[in-house]
C-alpha positions in Angstrom: -172.3 5.4 34.6 -175.0 5.3 32.0 -174.1 1.7 31.1 -175.0 0.4 34.6 -178.1 -1.8 34.0 -180.0 -0.6 37.1 -179.5 3.1 36.2 -180.5 2.3 32.6 -183.6 0.5 33.8 -184.7 3.4 36.0 -184.1 5.9 33.2 -186.0 3.9 30.6 -189.0 3.2 32.9 -189.4 6.8 34.1 -188.2 9.0 31.2 -187.5 8.9 27.5 -183.6 8.9 27.3 -182.0 11.1 24.7 -178.4 11.8 24.0 -177.4 15.0 22.3 -173.8 15.3 21.2 -171.6 18.4 21.8 -169.8 20.1 18.9 -172.0 18.3 16.4 -174.1 19.7 13.6 -177.6 18.9 12.3 -180.3 18.0 14.8 -177.9 17.9 17.7 -176.9 21.5 17.1 -180.5 22.6 16.9 -181.3 21.0 20.3 -178.2 22.6 21.8 -179.3 26.0 20.6 -182.9 25.4 21.7 -181.7 24.8 25.3 -178.9 27.4 25.2 -176.2 24.8 25.7 -172.7 25.8 24.4 -171.2 23.6 21.7 -168.2 22.9 23.8 -169.2 21.8 27.3 -168.8 19.1 29.9 -171.5 16.5 29.8 -174.8 17.9 31.0 -177.6 15.9 32.7 -181.1 17.4 32.3 -184.5 16.0 33.2 -187.4 17.6 31.3 -191.2 17.5 31.7 -193.5 17.2 28.7 -193.4 21.0 28.3 -189.6 20.8 28.1 -189.1 22.5 31.4 -186.4 21.4 33.8 -187.8 19.1 36.5 -184.8 19.7 38.6 -182.0 22.3 38.0 -179.6 21.7 35.2 -176.2 20.4 36.2 -173.0 19.5 34.4 -169.9 17.7 35.5 -171.9 14.7 36.8 -169.0 12.3 36.9 -170.0 9.4 39.1 -172.6 6.7 39.4 -173.5 8.0 42.8 -174.2 11.5 41.5 -176.1 10.1 38.5 -178.3 7.7 40.7 -179.0 10.5 43.2 -180.1 13.0 40.6 -182.2 10.4 38.9 -184.0 9.6 42.1 -184.5 13.3 42.8 -186.0 13.9 39.3 -188.3 10.9 39.6 -189.6 12.0 43.0 -190.0 15.7 41.8 -191.9 14.6 38.8 -194.5 12.9 41.1 -193.4 9.3 40.3 -192.4 6.6 42.8 -188.6 6.2 43.2 -187.8 2.5 42.5 -186.7 0.6 45.6 -183.6 -0.8 43.8 -182.5 2.8 43.2 -182.8 4.0 46.8 -181.9 0.6 48.4 -179.0 -0.5 46.1 -177.6 2.0 43.6 -177.4 5.1 45.8 -175.9 3.5 48.9 -173.7 1.1 47.0 -172.2 3.8 44.8 -171.6 6.2 47.7 -167.8 6.7 48.0 -168.2 7.7 51.7 -168.6 4.2 53.1 -166.7 2.7 56.0 -164.8 -0.6 56.5 -164.5 -3.2 59.2 -163.1 -6.7 59.1 -164.3 -9.6 61.4 -162.8 -12.9 62.1 -165.0 -16.0 62.8 -165.1 -19.8 62.6 -166.7 -19.8 59.1 -166.8 -16.9 56.7 -169.7 -18.6 54.7 -172.0 -18.0 57.7 -170.3 -14.7 58.5 -171.1 -13.2 55.1 -174.8 -14.2 55.5 -175.2 -13.0 59.0 -173.3 -9.7 58.7 -174.8 -9.0 55.3 -178.3 -9.1 56.8 -177.7 -6.0 58.8 -179.3 -2.7 57.7 -176.5 -0.4 56.7 -174.1 -3.1 55.5 -173.4 -2.4 51.8 -171.2 -5.4 50.8 -169.3 -8.3 52.2 -166.3 -10.3 51.1 -164.8 -13.5 52.4 -161.1 -13.7 52.9 -158.1 -14.6 55.0 -156.2 -12.4 57.3 -153.8 -12.9 60.3 -154.2 -16.6 59.9 -158.0 -16.4 60.3 -161.1 -16.6 58.1 -162.5 -13.1 57.9 -165.4 -11.1 56.3 -164.6 -7.7 55.0 -167.7 -5.5 55.6 -168.3 -2.2 53.8 -171.1 -0.2 55.6 -172.8 3.1 55.8 -172.0 4.7 59.1 -175.1 7.0 58.8 -177.3 3.9 59.0 -175.3 1.7 61.4 -172.6 3.0 63.7 -169.3 1.1 64.1 -170.0 0.2 67.7 -173.5 -1.2 66.8 -172.0 -3.2 63.9 -169.3 -4.7 66.2 -171.9 -5.6 68.9 -174.1 -7.2 66.2 -171.1 -9.2 65.0 -170.5 -10.3 68.6 -174.1 -11.5 68.9 -173.6 -13.4 65.7 -170.4 -15.0 67.0 -168.5 -13.3 64.2 -166.1 -11.1 66.2 -163.4 -13.6 67.3 -161.2 -10.7 66.2 -162.0 -7.2 64.8 -159.7 -5.4 62.5 -160.2 -1.7 61.7 -158.5 0.7 59.3 -157.7 3.5 61.7 -156.1 3.8 65.1 -158.9 6.0 66.3 -161.5 3.3 65.5 -159.4 0.6 67.1 -159.1 2.5 70.3 -162.8 3.3 70.3 -163.8 -0.4 70.0 -161.2 -1.6 72.4 -162.4 0.9 75.0 -166.2 0.4 74.5 -166.2 -3.4 74.3 -164.7 -6.4 76.1 -163.1 -7.7 73.0 -159.6 -8.9 73.5 -158.4 -8.9 69.9 -159.0 -5.5 68.2 -156.2 -4.6 65.8 -155.4 -2.5 62.7 -156.2 -3.7 59.2 -154.5 -3.1 55.9 -155.3 -4.7 52.6 -151.6 -4.8 51.7 -150.6 -6.4 55.0 -151.3 -10.1 54.3 -155.0 -10.0 53.3 -156.0 -12.6 50.8 -159.4 -12.7 49.2 -161.1 -16.2 49.3 -161.6 -18.0 46.0 -164.8 -17.1 44.1 -166.2 -20.5 45.0 -166.2 -19.4 48.7 -167.9 -16.1 48.1 -171.7 -15.8 48.9 -171.9 -19.5 49.6 -175.6 -19.4 50.5 -176.5 -18.7 46.9 -173.3 -19.7 45.1 -175.1 -22.7 43.5 -177.9 -20.6 42.0 -176.9 -20.4 38.4 -179.9 -18.3 37.5 -178.6 -15.4 39.6 -175.5 -15.2 37.5 -177.6 -14.0 34.5 -179.1 -11.1 36.4 -176.0 -8.9 36.4 -176.2 -8.4 40.2 -174.3 -5.6 41.9 -172.1 -6.4 44.9 -174.8 -5.2 47.2 -177.4 -7.3 45.6 -175.2 -10.4 45.9 -174.6 -9.5 49.6 -178.3 -9.0 50.4 -179.6 -12.0 48.6 -176.9 -14.2 50.2 -178.2 -12.9 53.6 -181.9 -13.6 53.0 -181.8 -16.7 55.2 -181.3 -14.4 58.2 -182.9 -11.1 57.0 -186.0 -12.6 55.4 -186.1 -9.6 53.1 -188.3 -10.0 50.0 -186.3 -10.0 46.7 -188.3 -6.9 45.6 -186.4 -4.9 48.2 -183.1 -5.5 46.3 -183.9 -6.5 42.8 -185.3 -4.4 39.9 -188.6 -5.4 38.2 -186.6 -6.6 35.1 -184.4 -8.8 37.3 -187.4 -10.2 39.1 -189.1 -11.0 35.8 -186.0 -12.7 34.5 -185.7 -14.7 37.8 -189.3 -15.8 37.4 -188.7 -17.1 33.9 
């Protein structure tokens, strides 16, 4: 979690990162004693002000990128600094394990990825094949876009020739609330095949500079959709990524 480039950038730009090792002697032990941390412990994440007071409450057992990014954003905000857009717009939603899934069939998944990826609340897209059709697998945040709204937007985009959903409850909901004729269940093990890498994010696939930016899946998705969303790159990219892109 602390090797993810965007998390590292947010840490380095807003704090002075310091790693103190458990069960170690010397200066590490002195720091542990100063902050009353036991020598044997789970990893502890603390954010301190210049007076060495906790900015937000101490917490251990922070296992995931989502928990790390969320605490980092909280600490930045509490310390009176501006939370970077790439942290709130990308890292926190992308790393959230509680996202939902829907799969849409269409005439061309190149266009489908760009159109569906432009929607607020869509986290990531993937081009693939299922049930003999070109499809786009969409991961989305149902707190920002409800399934019914996502399906209706896909209809408007002409990207809902068929809709495949992971649960029977969702299938019944969409079949009942729309006029779609082909709404079925989806399972990754039931004949789904990911499209070749050359067919992924086709709107920006030829941009070799982007490959050097270490983009996350959500960043690839949102940049690929800019022809429809018109979002500025600053909404999705970090300052270091933008600077590298400019060079």
